[in-house]
N, C-alpha and C positions, 0 to 999 in steps of 0.2 A: 313623023311624029312620033315623040317619046311615049313609052308606055309605062305605066305604073302598075305592078303586080299586086302589090299589099299597101296600103295606106293606112297609116294610125293615126288617129285624129284624139288628141289628149287636151281637149277645150271642150268648154261646155257650149254646144252648137244647138240650134232649134230645128224644127221640121224644115222650114223653109231652105235652110243650108244643106240638110240632109237630101232633100229632094233635088237641089240642084247639083249636089255633087254625085249624084248616082247618074243624073243627065250627062255630065261631064264625062264620067268616067264608068261606063255600064259593065265594063269586064273586070274593075278592079276589085279586090276583097278589100273591104273597108272596115276597121276595127274602131270603135269608140269605146274609148277607156278612161277611168278616172284615177285619182290617186289611191282608191281602195283597190281597185281590181287590175292594175297594170302589171305586167310581168316581164322578166326579162326576156321570155320566149316571144312576147310582143314585139319588143325592140329588135331582136335577132332577125325577126321575120320581115320588119317593114324596110321597103326601099325608099319610102317618103315618109315623113313624120311633120305633123302640124300640132305644134304645141311644145310647152315647156316640160318636158320628160326630165326626170332627174339626171343632171349633167354626169354623174358618175357612171349611170347605166348605159351611157353611150360608147362606153370602152369597148362593149361586146356587141357592136351593131355591123356585121359584116356584110350586110346587103345595102346600107342605107347609102343613098345618092343625094338625098336633099333633106335638110331640116329646117322647116320654116317656125321661127318662133312668135308665140303671140305677143311677147313685150318687145318694147322698143330696145331696152337693154339686152346686152349679150353677155353679162358676166357669167365666165366658168363655160361658155359654149365655144368660143373661138378656136380651141384646140382642134375642133373637128374638120377645121380648113386645112390643116397639115396634114389629113388622110385622104384629101381630095374630094371631101363633102361638101356640096353646096350649102351655103349658110344665108339664110335670109330672116328678117325680122318684120316687127309691127309698125316701124317708123310710118307715120301718116295717120294711123288710126287715133292716135291720142291728141292730135294738135289741138283740137277745139275744146275737147272736155278738159283737159289740162289748163288750157288757157282760160276757160270760164272759170275755173276754180282759183285760178291766180287773180283774175280781175276780182272775183267776189271778195277775196283775203286781203286784196289791196285796198278796196273801199272799205273794208271793215276796220283795217288798222287806221286807215286815213281818218275815219268817223269816230275812232277811239272804243269802237265796240268791244273789245275784251275788258276794258274799265266798266263799261255800263252793264256788261254781263255780270260781273262781280258786284256791282253796287246793287243790281236787281235782286241777288241773292241775299244780300244784305239788308233789303227793304230801305235802300238809301237813295234819295231823290236829290241828285245835285249834279251839275255841270262839272265834268271832268276835263276841263281845259277847253281850248278852241279847237275846231275840227282842222285837219289836213285836207287837200284836195288834189284829186289826179290831175285836174286841169291846172296848166301853167309849172307844173311840177318837172324836173329832169328825172328820168328814170333809167337806170343802167340795167341790162339784161345781160347776165354771165352764162353763156351758152345758148348764143343766138341763133340755133338751129330752127328746124321747122316748128316745133312747139313755142319757142321764143319768139319767132316772127309773127307767130298766131296772137300771142299775147301783145307782141308791139301794136299790131294793128288795132287792137282793142284799145289799148290806152292812149295810143296817137289819137284814135277818133275822140276822145275825151278830152284832148286837148295837151297831151304830154308831150314833151321833148324826148324822144328814145335814143338811147346810145346802145348798140349792140356791141357785144364781146364775144369774139369767138376764136377758135384755135387757128384758123388761118384766114388769109384776106377774100373777099368776095368780089366778083367781077363788077358787080352793080348792087346798089342799095335795094334790099325788100323793101316791099310795100310796107309803110308803118314804122321804117326804121330812118331816122333822120342822119344817124353816125354810125359808121361801124370801126372798130378797132379790133386789135390783136390783144390776145391774153398777156402779151409783153407789156401792153399800154395800160394793163389793168389797175396799178397804183395811180396813174395820173387821172382816171376816170373816177375813181372812188369819192374823191372829195368834192367832186361836181355833183353828185346824184343826191337828190333828196329820197328816193326809193331805189334798193338795189333787190333784183329779181335774180334767183339761183336757179338754173336749169340745167345743171351740167350731169353729163355721165359719169360713171366709176372709172377714172383711169389713173395711171400713177401721176400724171400732172395735176389732176383736180383734187386728189386727197388732201384734207386739211387748207385747201387754197385760201379760205376764209378763217384765218386765224386772228389771235388779237393783235397783231401788229396790222393787219388790214382792216380789221373793225376800227381800228384806232384812225385809220386815214379816212373815215366816212365823216359826213357832217355830224356835228352834234344834233341830235334829235331826228336823225334819220330813220327809215324803217327798214327791215330786212325780211325776205321771204325766201324760202329754200323748199322747193318742190322736186329737185332734181336726186341728189343723192345725198343721205345722211352725213357720209363721212367727208364730204366736201366742207363742212361746218364744223368748227371747234365748239364742242357744247360749253366748256367752260367760259370759253371767250364770248359767246353769246349771253350765258347767265350773267356773268359779270357786267357786260355792256347794258343790259336791262335793268339789274339793280342799281348802277351808277347813275343811269339816266343817260349815257352816252347814245344808245338808242331809245328812241321813244318807244318803240313796240316791234314786234316780230311775229313772224307766222311760219310754221313748219309742217309740212306733210310727210317728213321723213326723218328719222331719227339716227344717230351714230350706230345704235344697235335697235334691232325691232322685234318685238314690241319694246317701246320704252320701259323700263323697269318702274313699278309702282313707287319705289323710294328714291326715283331720280328727282333732283332738286330742280330740275326744268318744269316740272309740273307746277311749281310754286313761283316760278320766275314772274315778276310783274310784266303785264301788259303782253304776254306771249300767248297766241292762239296756236294749238296744237290739234292736228287732225291725224289720225291714224292710216296714213297712206292711202287715200281715198281719191285722189284726185283723178287718178286714170281709169276709175271705174272697173278695176279687174283686179282680183287678188290670188296672185300667182301660187301663194303657199296653200291656198285652199281649193284651187282650180274653180274659182267661180267668178261669175261677171255680170254686170248689170246687162239687161237686153240690149240697151241701146248700144253699149260698147261692144258687146258680143257681136252684134252686126257688123259694125266697123271693122273689127279685127278680122272676121270672116272675109270682109269685102278685099281687105287687104291680101289675103292668102290667095282668093281667086282671082286676083288679078295677076299675081306673081306664079300661080299654077298656068295660067294661059301661056305665060313665056316659058315655063319648062317644058310644057307640052310641046310647044312649036320651036324649040330649041334656041329661043331668044334669051339675052342676059335676064336675070332677074331683076325686077324694079328695085327690090329691097336688099340685093347683094350686099353682105357685110365685108368691109375692108379688112383684112387681118391686122394691117399695121395700125389702124384705129379703133376698131370695134363700132365704126359707125357705118352707116349704110353709105355706098359709094355715090349714089345720086346727090346731084346739087339741089340747092333749094329752090 
């Protein structure tokens, strides 16, 4: 059984987590740190780290054997793999919370709630067009991994026809997905979709993937949602499509730069619903989390900890070639 001498926890955990970790690792020195009191000495001492410590501090981590990220994204952390350090992430913890957020904003856009919110502020009572519905719609999910399929199950249950779009083919259709295609077929899928939902990570292939040309391929009056990475969607193309009416409405939980500058014209784009990167229930920059999400993220760590201690492959091991977890859907 593997031993852990020094465990650094850089994530907001509760008493139950602390009690459980002590039972599992009674002989391990456990350090709890935040952004305010983390030091390079803490990094140098740790042989295991749980949490998104600043990536640049990991250049001087001589004892580190395993880094488990709280986030599903691995931006900036994959270089540790070149040094023989195991890397895993929080994939699986966010499936249901982000899928619920996506479902909520999908319904909001279908019903025209951004319009009605502005009319309420103006004390104006009027029908702002007819509602759209999830039922009987065709919905394309770009980045149909674990989060995308959790969303697909929900909208499929409400009567949508779902088309998953992913990097590579899958052996069998996940529950809730009617059709699965690869990114090479994206241009042929966009004209079919009433709603396009983006759940893509930050990779060279996804940056700027939804530009003016691809938005132009979408149906007139379609809806667009992005909860993946802000740099996958061209903000100017989004603004122009909303102003022209090419898109009926859109929702973004991520932006090309965060926070979105107060002077950015996206704030004033018609029928655009903006949320400040809240879907995951965790704020990596501030090191804070909702209690519900902290439990889920902590459980993923414990699952991988059991693997590490017994010498089994980490469930959430990150593939250096893709930045994704190696496990299948």
